[in-house]
One Martini backbone bead per residue (centre of mass of N, CA, C, O) as a GRO file, in nm:
protein
  202
    1UNK     BB    1   9.838   1.823   2.576
    2UNK     BB    2   9.599   1.733   2.400
    3UNK     BB    3   9.369   1.902   2.226
    4UNK     BB    4   9.109   1.742   2.309
    5UNK     BB    5   9.172   1.742   2.614
    6UNK     BB    6   9.187   2.046   2.652
    7UNK     BB    7   8.903   2.117   2.553
    8UNK     BB    8   8.755   1.947   2.761
    9UNK     BB    9   8.866   2.096   3.011
   10UNK     BB   10   8.754   2.372   2.943
   11UNK     BB   11   8.454   2.300   2.932
   12UNK     BB   12   8.428   2.178   3.214
   13UNK     BB   13   8.520   2.435   3.364
   14UNK     BB   14   8.306   2.626   3.252
   15UNK     BB   15   8.053   2.473   3.346
   16UNK     BB   16   8.112   2.483   3.643
   17UNK     BB   17   8.102   2.799   3.657
   18UNK     BB   18   7.829   2.855   3.527
   19UNK     BB   19   7.667   2.693   3.737
   20UNK     BB   20   7.769   2.850   3.994
   21UNK     BB   21   7.783   3.180   3.875
   22UNK     BB   22   7.716   3.235   3.596
   23UNK     BB   23   7.777   3.373   3.299
   24UNK     BB   24   7.836   3.685   3.369
   25UNK     BB   25   8.065   3.600   3.607
   26UNK     BB   26   8.248   3.481   3.374
   27UNK     BB   27   8.582   3.462   3.287
   28UNK     BB   28   8.855   3.362   3.125
   29UNK     BB   29   9.038   3.353   3.375
   30UNK     BB   30   8.863   3.163   3.539
   31UNK     BB   31   8.883   2.922   3.345
   32UNK     BB   32   9.187   2.892   3.344
   33UNK     BB   33   9.216   2.841   3.647
   34UNK     BB   34   9.030   2.589   3.659
   35UNK     BB   35   9.214   2.437   3.432
   36UNK     BB   36   9.526   2.494   3.481
   37UNK     BB   37   9.595   2.750   3.284
   38UNK     BB   38   9.674   2.959   3.060
   39UNK     BB   39   9.526   3.198   2.873
   40UNK     BB   40   9.692   3.144   2.619
   41UNK     BB   41   9.630   2.843   2.593
   42UNK     BB   42   9.321   2.870   2.584
   43UNK     BB   43   9.299   3.083   2.338
   44UNK     BB   44   9.406   2.884   2.127
   45UNK     BB   45   9.128   2.719   2.134
   46UNK     BB   46   8.959   2.973   2.276
   47UNK     BB   47   8.923   3.307   2.219
   48UNK     BB   48   8.628   3.299   2.350
   49UNK     BB   49   8.353   3.275   2.543
   50UNK     BB   50   8.153   3.220   2.312
   51UNK     BB   51   8.294   2.958   2.211
   52UNK     BB   52   8.253   2.803   2.471
   53UNK     BB   53   7.947   2.813   2.484
   54UNK     BB   54   7.897   2.673   2.214
   55UNK     BB   55   8.042   2.406   2.285
   56UNK     BB   56   7.860   2.337   2.527
   57UNK     BB   57   7.593   2.331   2.372
   58UNK     BB   58   7.669   2.105   2.170
   59UNK     BB   59   7.705   1.891   2.387
   60UNK     BB   60   7.418   1.895   2.492
   61UNK     BB   61   7.270   1.826   2.227
   62UNK     BB   62   7.404   1.555   2.179
   63UNK     BB   63   7.289   1.424   2.439
   64UNK     BB   64   6.989   1.467   2.379
   65UNK     BB   65   6.979   1.302   2.118
   66UNK     BB   66   7.070   1.033   2.235
   67UNK     BB   67   6.829   0.998   2.426
   68UNK     BB   68   6.595   1.006   2.213
   69UNK     BB   69   6.696   0.785   2.020
   70UNK     BB   70   6.703   0.553   2.229
   71UNK     BB   71   6.367   0.571   2.304
   72UNK     BB   72   6.186   0.595   2.029
   73UNK     BB   73   6.134   0.309   1.925
   74UNK     BB   74   6.024   0.188   2.232
   75UNK     BB   75   5.811   0.387   2.428
   76UNK     BB   76   5.774   0.285   2.706
   77UNK     BB   77   5.728   0.368   3.026
   78UNK     BB   78   6.016   0.279   3.114
   79UNK     BB   79   6.153   0.461   2.898
   80UNK     BB   80   6.041   0.730   2.989
   81UNK     BB   81   6.159   0.718   3.273
   82UNK     BB   82   6.457   0.700   3.183
   83UNK     BB   83   6.456   0.966   3.023
   84UNK     BB   84   6.392   1.149   3.258
   85UNK     BB   85   6.641   1.087   3.428
   86UNK     BB   86   6.855   1.164   3.213
   87UNK     BB   87   6.757   1.457   3.179
   88UNK     BB   88   6.795   1.549   3.467
   89UNK     BB   89   7.104   1.497   3.476
   90UNK     BB   90   7.170   1.688   3.241
   91UNK     BB   91   7.069   1.945   3.382
   92UNK     BB   92   7.281   1.929   3.612
   93UNK     BB   93   7.528   1.956   3.413
   94UNK     BB   94   7.356   2.223   3.260
   95UNK     BB   95   7.229   2.458   3.432
   96UNK     BB   96   7.291   2.727   3.288
   97UNK     BB   97   7.107   2.689   3.038
   98UNK     BB   98   6.826   2.655   3.189
   99UNK     BB   99   6.860   2.951   3.326
  100UNK     BB  100   7.000   3.107   3.039
  101UNK     BB  101   6.864   3.081   2.760
  102UNK     BB  102   6.785   3.368   2.670
  103UNK     BB  103   7.067   3.489   2.691
  104UNK     BB  104   7.200   3.306   2.482
  105UNK     BB  105   7.008   3.354   2.228
  106UNK     BB  106   7.052   3.662   2.222
  107UNK     BB  107   7.376   3.657   2.192
  108UNK     BB  108   7.336   3.390   1.982
  109UNK     BB  109   7.209   3.349   1.674
  110UNK     BB  110   7.309   3.062   1.600
  111UNK     BB  111   7.194   2.922   1.847
  112UNK     BB  112   6.904   3.008   1.813
  113UNK     BB  113   6.849   2.862   1.548
  114UNK     BB  114   6.943   2.576   1.636
  115UNK     BB  115   6.755   2.553   1.886
  116UNK     BB  116   6.488   2.571   1.742
  117UNK     BB  117   6.534   2.314   1.574
  118UNK     BB  118   6.575   2.127   1.820
  119UNK     BB  119   6.297   2.161   1.943
  120UNK     BB  120   6.141   2.050   1.702
  121UNK     BB  121   6.269   1.771   1.716
  122UNK     BB  122   6.171   1.701   1.999
  123UNK     BB  123   5.868   1.722   1.940
  124UNK     BB  124   5.863   1.497   1.729
  125UNK     BB  125   5.952   1.269   1.922
  126UNK     BB  126   5.711   1.300   2.117
  127UNK     BB  127   5.488   1.242   1.914
  128UNK     BB  128   5.580   0.953   1.858
  129UNK     BB  129   5.534   0.853   2.146
  130UNK     BB  130   5.231   0.906   2.162
  131UNK     BB  131   5.144   0.740   1.911
  132UNK     BB  132   5.252   0.471   2.008
  133UNK     BB  133   5.069   0.460   2.272
  134UNK     BB  134   4.807   0.457   2.118
  135UNK     BB  135   4.855   0.200   1.935
  136UNK     BB  136   4.894   0.011   2.213
  137UNK     BB  137   4.673   0.134   2.441
  138UNK     BB  138   4.787   0.360   2.667
  139UNK     BB  139   4.655   0.587   2.499
  140UNK     BB  140   4.456   0.819   2.405
  141UNK     BB  141   4.328   0.968   2.166
  142UNK     BB  142   4.305   1.239   2.000
  143UNK     BB  143   4.078   1.497   2.014
  144UNK     BB  144   4.244   1.661   1.801
  145UNK     BB  145   4.391   1.813   1.565
  146UNK     BB  146   4.716   1.864   1.698
  147UNK     BB  147   4.729   1.767   1.998
  148UNK     BB  148   5.009   1.623   2.016
  149UNK     BB  149   5.170   1.875   1.962
  150UNK     BB  150   5.083   2.032   2.212
  151UNK     BB  151   5.173   1.823   2.418
  152UNK     BB  152   5.472   1.824   2.334
  153UNK     BB  153   5.520   2.123   2.401
  154UNK     BB  154   5.443   2.105   2.703
  155UNK     BB  155   5.648   1.891   2.779
  156UNK     BB  156   5.897   2.048   2.699
  157UNK     BB  157   5.850   2.286   2.890
  158UNK     BB  158   5.838   2.127   3.156
  159UNK     BB  159   6.126   2.017   3.125
  160UNK     BB  160   6.313   2.271   3.046
  161UNK     BB  161   6.163   2.473   3.284
  162UNK     BB  162   6.180   2.350   3.570
  163UNK     BB  163   6.435   2.471   3.698
  164UNK     BB  164   6.355   2.766   3.666
  165UNK     BB  165   6.097   2.748   3.835
  166UNK     BB  166   6.227   2.660   4.101
  167UNK     BB  167   6.408   2.911   4.136
  168UNK     BB  168   6.193   3.137   4.119
  169UNK     BB  169   6.019   2.990   4.364
  170UNK     BB  170   6.217   2.883   4.584
  171UNK     BB  171   6.264   2.586   4.569
  172UNK     BB  172   6.398   2.332   4.764
  173UNK     BB  173   6.318   2.117   4.545
  174UNK     BB  174   6.580   1.937   4.344
  175UNK     BB  175   6.446   1.654   4.219
  176UNK     BB  176   6.340   1.382   4.054
  177UNK     BB  177   6.055   1.342   4.177
  178UNK     BB  178   5.948   1.627   4.096
  179UNK     BB  179   5.999   1.608   3.796
  180UNK     BB  180   5.841   1.350   3.739
  181UNK     BB  181   5.565   1.448   3.841
  182UNK     BB  182   5.530   1.681   3.635
  183UNK     BB  183   5.530   1.497   3.376
  184UNK     BB  184   5.318   1.277   3.441
  185UNK     BB  185   5.080   1.480   3.483
  186UNK     BB  186   5.048   1.525   3.169
  187UNK     BB  187   4.984   1.209   3.096
  188UNK     BB  188   4.756   1.082   3.276
  189UNK     BB  189   4.489   1.186   3.123
  190UNK     BB  190   4.580   0.967   2.873
  191UNK     BB  191   4.511   0.717   3.006
  192UNK     BB  192   4.444   0.405   3.005
  193UNK     BB  193   4.391   0.130   3.179
  194UNK     BB  194   4.659   0.015   3.077
  195UNK     BB  195   4.831   0.262   3.154
  196UNK     BB  196   4.770   0.262   3.458
  197UNK     BB  197   4.892  -0.016   3.513
  198UNK     BB  198   5.178   0.044   3.408
  199UNK     BB  199   5.238   0.278   3.601
  200UNK     BB  200   5.205   0.115   3.874
  201UNK     BB  201   5.466  -0.075   3.789
  202UNK     BB  202   5.712   0.135   3.819
   0.00000   0.00000   0.00000
């Protein structure tokens, strides 16, 4: 098995187990068994569980960046809706990180630093989306200086922590419609009449 293919199989197997059993309950032997290889073969590619977690996180961040870059150029409401759906699906793919974010960043200082920078980048992209929709007349202008930054931070929190909130509250519903409703609820108060009409057409 080629090295790249083997690494991909290891990460996919690890993510499957992390999602199902939680980070703390998964050992290297479990990952090797899931991947159908010896632990010696697996540790040739990833010596520790920490390296596997870091590789999985980098894969998640790469996909998140691709999603935001794709829609930031002309973020009409239909593009925002598509980005919401894609982000929701990505969260289902990497459930473990959204449920155990604090545990991961506490355990891995390098991931903590990089993740903090990644969050800031996400907030900047969201601010661009808000400002674009103000300029085209779909959102009302910011009430005060720095308001769009605060809104972007709240939107990021509502998006990234939605799954955690549902689990903590024992919510039975973990589907896209609930996620979508939570995010659009943050944006609706800022709609102009044009924005309201565009939203109704989604």
